[in-house]
N, C-alpha and C positions, 0 to 999 in steps of 0.2 A: 477657541479653546486652547490651541497650541501656544498662542501669545500669553494667555493667562498662566499656563503651566510653566512657561519659560520665565515669566516674571516672578512667580512664586519660587521657582528653583533658585533664581539669583538672590532673592531675599533669604532663602534657606541657607545658602552658602555664606552670606554675610553674617547671619545669626550664629552659625556654627563657629565661624572664625572668631567672632566677638566673644562668645561664651568660652570657648577653649583657651583663647589668649588670656582672658581674665582669670580663669582657673589656674592656668599654668603659671601666671605671674603671682597670684595670691598664695598658692601652696608653697612657693619657694620662699615666702616670707615667714613660714612657720618654723624653719630650722633646717639643720643639715642632716640629710639621711645617713651620712657616714657616721655621725655621732650616735644616731639612733641604733644603727646596726652593730656598733661596738660597745654598747652598754653592757656592763657585766663581763667584759672580755679581759679585764685586768689592765695592765699597763699598755697603753696605745700611744704611739708616737705620732707626730705630725706627718711623718713620711708614710706611716700606715694609712692615715686618713687620705692623703693625696692619692695613694694607689687605689683605695676604694673608690674615690670620686672618679678617677680615670676609668676604672672598670665599669662604673655605672654611666659613664658618658657625661658626668656633671662638670667636667673640666672645660667643656666647650662653652662659648657664649650662649646667652639665653635664647636669642633668636635662632641660632643654629640648632639648638635642641628642639625648639618649637617647630621649625621647618621640617626637621626630621620626623617629628610626630605627625605633622600634616601629610607628609608623603606616605607614612604608614597607614593612614586612614583609607586610602584608595586600594591598598592591598590587604586590608584587614590585619595588618601586622602592627600591633600597638607596642611592640617591644616585649621585654621580660620584666616580671615583677622584681623589685629590689629584694624581696624576701623569698629566698628559695630559687629564684631564677625561672619560675614557671612562666610560660608564654601567657601574656595578658589576654590574648584572644581566647585561650582555653578557659581561663577564669570567667571571662564574660559569657562564653558559651554555656557554662554550667549554671551561672547565676541568673541569666536573662530569662529562661523559661519559668523559673520559680517566681520571679517578680511579675511576669506577664500573667501567669496563671492566677496569682493572688489578686492582682488588680482587676482582671476580667471577672473573676468570681465575685469580688466585692461590688463591682458595678452592677452585675446581674442581680445580686441580692437587693441592692438599693432600688433598681428599676422595678423589680417584681413587687416590692413593698410600696414604693412611692406612687406609682401610677394609679393603682386602685384607691389608695388613701387620698390622693390629690383629687381624683374625680369625685369621690364620695364627699369630700369637703366642699367642692364647688357646687355639687347638686344639692347639698344641705346647707347652703350658705346662711349663716346666722343662727342655725339650730345647734342643739347640744353636740351633735356629732362633729360639726365643723369646729366648734369651740374646743372640743377635746383633742381633735387632730392637730389643731394649731398650737395648743399648749404642749402636746407631746413633741412637736417639731421644735419648739423653743427650748424645751428641756434637752433634746438631742443636740442642739447647737451649742449648749453650754458645757457639754462633756469634752474635756481634753482627751485626745485619742490614747495617750499613754495611761491616763487614769482609767478609762473604760476598759482598755486591754488588761490592765492589772486586776480590775475588779472581776472581769470574766474569768481570768485564770484562777483567782482565789475561789470563785464560786463553783465553776464547772470542772476544774482540774484538781482542786485541793479539797474543798469542803465536800463537793459531790464529784468524786473521781470518775466522771463520765467521758471526758475528752482529754486528749494529750495536751500538756501545757506548752510544748514547744516542738520545734523541728518540723520537717516535711516528710511525712511517712503515711501515705494513704489518704483517703477521702476525709476521714475524721479530723486530720490535722489542719484541714482548710477551714473548718467550721468557725473556730474562735477568731482567728485573724480576719476572715472574710466578714463575719458578723460585726466585728469591731469597726471595720472600715465602712461596711454597709449601713450601719446605724447612723454614723456621722454623716454620710452622704445623703441618706434618706431625709434627714432633718431639713436639708436645703431643698432637695428635689421635690418634696411634698408641697412646699410653698410655691415652687415654680410651676408645678403641674396645676395646682389650684388656681393660680393667677391666670395662666394661659387659657385654661378651660373656662373660667368665668368670662373672659373676653370673647372666646369663640361661641359660647352658648348664647350670647346676645345677638349673634349675627342673624341676618334674615334667612339665609339658607337653612339654618337650624329650625326656625319656625316653619319653613316650608316642608322640611323633612317630617316634622311632627304632624303637620296638617295632612300629609299623605297617609298617615296611619302607621308609620314605622314604629317598631318597638323601641323602648327607651334605650336598651342596650345597643341597638343598631345605630340610633342617633348619637349616642355617646362615643362608642368605640369605632364605628365605621366612618362617621362623618366628622364629628367634633374633634376626636383625638387625632385623626389623620391631618386635619387642617391646622392644628396647633403643634404639629410635630416638628416644624422647622426650628423654633427656639429650643425645643427639647433636645433635638439631635445636636444642635450647636453646643448646648451646655453639657450634655452627656459626653460628647466627644472631647471637649476641652477638659471635662472632669476626669476622663480616663487618662489624658496626658498629665494632668496634675497628680493623679494617683501614682503614676510611674515615678515622678520626681519627689513626691512627698510621703512615701511609704516607709521611709527610713526608720522612724520611731517604732512603728508597729512591727517591722521586721526584727528590730533589736529586741523588743519585748518577747516575741515568740521565737527568737533564735531562728528566723526564717532565712534559708540560704539564698538570698536574692541579691540584687544589685545594691540595695540600700545597705545591707550588712557589709557587702564588699567595699563600698565607698567609705563607710564608717571606719572599718579596719584600716583602709588605705590612708585616711587622714591621720589616724593615730600613729601609723608607722612611717608617715611621710613618703608613701610609695607613689611617687609622681606618675609613672606610667599607668598604674591601675586607676587612679582617681581621674586622670585626664580621659582615659578610655571610657570609663563609666559615664562621665558627664557628656562626652561626645555621643555615645550611643543613645542616651536618654534624650539629648537635644534633637538628634535625627528622628527619633521615634515621635516626639511631640510635634515636630514640624510636619512629619508625614501624616499624623492623625489630623492635624488642622487642615491639611490639604484634602484628605478624604472627607472631612466634614463638609467642606465647600462643594466637593463633587456630589455628595449625597443630597444637597439641596435640590439639584436638578432631578434626581431620581424620585424624590418625594413630591415635589411641586413642579409640574411641567411648565408653569408660567415663568419660572426663572432659569430654565435650562439655557446654558450658553450655546449660542449658535455656532 
């Protein structure tokens, strides 16, 4: 187990360095932050731009800037934002809980909906219920997240003013963005649950459980669902990591104060420290989630526990 964790840790370090190095290089191709900061400031000389670059630390070679950023990772000191000079760690600390809360809520919504529907589709294979669920999942896959988010806002926040259209203020503000992400995730999860359940229900131990006189719910939820949980845990875990990295559009539509909005604003302002910090935090979280998924295998299925 220790060797496995050390190997994954080495892989994680390599991935973080590769991702952050790529982002650090790519964002510097988008333009000069000094020019962005002086827009609308009237007459600006080259000497003024040089002083701004020196103040931001942009006069140093690229790899020196990158190494300074890597050093700050270990102390959680990501520097200061180019806009206003706010410590980046403070900005991350404010935005991260909002993103985690929205991603977790969206995944829970999807799981609560997709598991019963997937089981129903598997047990009613070929019948009208199965066909209807599969059609609905295909329709859900065809919805772009920005379109679905906009339609939900128009319907439930404007036409029927029942829910807030944007912001993060109380439980009601979670409903529209979480349902938006949940519906899109459910479209895929239903098909996954249906497929894994169909394979499990053909197993011999399921026939034995039914022959013992167990109720259908006990057979489905206690035996079949648990034994097909490994691929589900894998996908749900990876899906949560994907949510963290792909929630930008939904956060922008609902003006959600999370990491996606923070990264989007940083790209527009060429705020190098903020964008690099957001990417680093998301990378570390996704790697950590993948590791937890691997560890969870042994907790669910004792046959594959690491000695």
